[in-house]
C-alpha positions in Angstrom: 0.0 0.0 0.0 1.1 3.5 -0.6 1.0 4.4 3.1 3.5 1.6 3.7 5.8 3.0 1.0 5.5 6.5 2.5 6.1 5.2 5.9 9.5 3.9 4.6 10.1 7.2 2.8 9.5 9.4 5.8 12.4 8.4 8.1 14.7 8.4 5.1 13.7 12.0 4.3 14.1 13.1 7.9 17.6 11.5 8.2 18.8 12.9 4.8 17.5 16.4 5.6 19.2 16.2 9.0 22.5 15.3 7.4 22.3 18.2 5.0 21.5 20.6 7.9 24.5 19.3 9.8 26.8 20.0 6.9 26.2 23.7 7.2 29.3 25.3 8.8 28.7 26.1 12.4 30.3 29.5 12.1 27.7 30.5 9.5 24.9 29.2 11.7 26.1 31.1 14.7 25.9 34.4 12.7 22.3 33.8 11.7 19.2 35.1 13.4 15.7 33.7 12.8 15.0 36.2 10.1 18.0 35.1 8.1 16.6 31.6 7.3 15.1 31.3 3.8 13.6 27.9 3.9 11.9 25.6 6.4 11.2 21.9 5.7 8.9 20.0 8.0 8.3 16.3 7.3 5.5 15.1 9.5 3.3 12.2 10.6 -0.3 12.8 11.5 -3.7 11.3 12.1 -6.8 12.3 10.0 -10.4 12.0 11.1 -13.8 12.2 9.4 -15.0 12.4 5.9 -18.6 11.4 4.8 -20.1 11.2 1.3 -23.9 11.0 0.7 -25.4 9.3 -2.3 -28.2 11.4 -3.8 -30.0 8.4 -5.2 -30.1 6.2 -2.1 -29.3 8.6 0.7 -26.7 6.1 1.8 -23.7 7.5 3.7 -20.2 6.5 3.0 -17.5 7.2 5.5 -13.7 7.5 5.3 -12.0 5.5 8.0 -9.9 7.5 10.5 -6.2 6.7 9.8 -2.6 7.9 9.9 -1.2 10.3 7.4 2.3 11.5 6.3 3.4 14.6 4.5 5.7 17.5 4.0 5.3 21.3 4.7 7.6 23.9 3.1 7.7 27.5 4.4 9.3 30.6 2.9 9.5 34.0 4.6 7.2 36.7 3.4 6.6 40.1 5.1 6.5 40.8 8.8 5.2 37.8 10.7 3.9 36.0 7.7 5.3 33.0 5.7 4.3 31.3 2.5 3.4 27.6 2.9 3.3 24.6 0.6 1.4 21.7 2.2 1.3 18.1 1.1 -0.4 15.3 3.0 -1.4 11.7 2.1 -3.6 9.2 3.9 -4.3 5.6 2.9 -7.8 4.6 4.1 -11.0 2.8 3.3 -14.5 3.9 2.3 -17.1 2.2 4.4 -20.9 2.0 4.3 -23.2 1.9 7.3 -22.6 3.1 10.9 -19.3 3.2 12.8 -19.6 -0.3 14.3 -21.4 -2.3 11.6 -20.0 -0.6 8.5 -18.9 -2.7 5.5 -15.6 -1.9 3.7 -16.4 -0.8 0.1 -12.9 0.0 -1.3 -9.4 1.1 -0.3 -8.5 4.7 -1.2 -5.6 7.1 -1.0 -6.6 10.8 -0.2 -3.9 13.4 -1.1 -3.9 17.1 -0.4 -1.6 19.6 -2.2 -2.2 23.2 -1.1 -0.6 26.6 -1.2 -1.2 29.4 1.4 0.5 31.1 4.3 1.0 31.2 8.0 0.8 34.1 10.5 3.2 33.9 13.4 1.8 35.7 16.5 5.3 36.2 18.1 8.3 35.0 16.0 10.8 36.4 18.5 10.2 33.6 21.0 11.3 30.0 21.0 7.6 28.8 21.1 5.8 30.5 18.2 2.0 30.1 18.0 0.6 30.6 14.4 -2.5 30.6 12.3 -2.5 28.9 8.8 -4.8 29.0 5.8 -4.2 27.1 2.5 -6.1 26.1 -0.7 -5.4 23.7 -3.5 -6.5 20.3 -4.7 -7.6 17.0 -3.2 -7.0 13.8 -5.1 -8.9 10.7 -4.2 -7.6 7.6 -5.8 -9.5 4.3 -5.2 -7.6 1.0 -5.4 -8.1 -1.1 -8.6 -6.7 -0.7 -12.1 -10.2 -0.1 -13.6 -11.3 2.6 -11.1 -10.6 6.2 -11.9 -9.3 8.8 -9.5 -11.1 12.1 -8.9 -9.7 15.6 -8.2 -11.5 18.4 -6.3 -10.9 21.9 -4.9 -9.9 21.9 -1.3 -9.0 24.3 1.5 -7.7 24.2 5.0 -7.5 26.4 8.1 -5.8 25.7 11.4 -3.0 26.6 13.7 -0.4 25.3 16.1 3.0 25.9 17.6 6.6 25.9 16.3 9.2 25.4 19.0 12.9 26.0 18.3 15.3 24.7 21.0 18.0 25.1 18.4 18.6 27.8 15.7 18.3 25.3 12.9 16.0 22.5 14.2 12.6 22.8 15.7 9.3 20.9 16.5 6.0 21.7 14.9 2.6 20.7 16.3 -0.3 21.4 14.0 -4.0 20.9 13.7 -6.1 21.8 10.7 -9.6 21.6 9.4 -9.8 20.5 5.7 -12.7 20.9 3.4 -13.1 19.4 0.0 -15.8 20.7 -2.5 -17.4 17.7 -4.2 -18.8 18.6 -7.6 -22.5 19.1 -7.7 -24.4 16.2 -9.3 -21.3 14.2 -10.0 -20.5 10.5 -10.1 -17.3 9.5 -8.4 -15.0 6.5 -8.2 -16.2 5.1 -11.5 -14.9 2.1 -13.4 -13.6 2.7 -16.8 -14.6 0.9 -19.9 -17.9 -0.1 -21.5 -20.6 -0.7 -19.0 -18.5 0.8 -16.1 -20.4 1.7 -13.0 -19.9 4.4 -10.3 -19.7 3.8 -6.6 -21.3 7.1 -5.4 -23.6 9.6 -7.1 -23.2 12.9 -5.1 -25.4 15.9 -5.1 -23.0 18.7 -4.2 -21.4 18.7 -0.7 -18.3 19.5 1.3 -16.2 16.6 2.6 -14.8 17.6 6.0 -11.7 16.1 7.6 -9.5 17.1 10.6 -5.8 16.3 10.8 -3.4 16.5 13.7 0.3 16.5 12.9 3.7 16.4 14.6 6.9 17.1 12.6 10.5 18.1 12.8 11.5 21.5 11.3 14.8 22.0 9.5 15.7 25.6 8.8 18.2 26.6 6.0 
């Protein structure tokens, strides 16, 4: 599964980024203030909750299983206390029908978010920096199976958290964000290709809501 592949990728990314950060001469680092850093990389692991589709023809509800996620956040300085942010997160999960305890697994699915936005740091002069974040971009939902097509929708996110820097180059980021995905009105999603192909869900225009909690390591360059 893709989540297993990314679970292997994540520690490799962290370790390689850490090695690159350590290669920066200490004399250069010592001369830098927080405002001198031009790039922040934050690989993270998280846990994503929620997500419900409703079929317009049957009124049946389909739920996304709560599951772990992995991803990467990239920040660039902007003006004042603001930063640009590129956010990528992926979750491997299942679509289920029925209620929480008696639901039936319908199909496996990867849910990916790629968004661009910014953060506002309330006090960037301190080691612990609370912030607000807002981003927008795309959500890609890819069911398992060679004959099942993926779907892409507009998505947005708002949230906040803390960045903590015990060291000038390395920090910790705790983040929580609310993610909304605009499902096309009167659309059929997760369809099989080919003649006579069928679609799993016929939606009638809705917003898919998820909430993600994350913890990551910040590397500043």
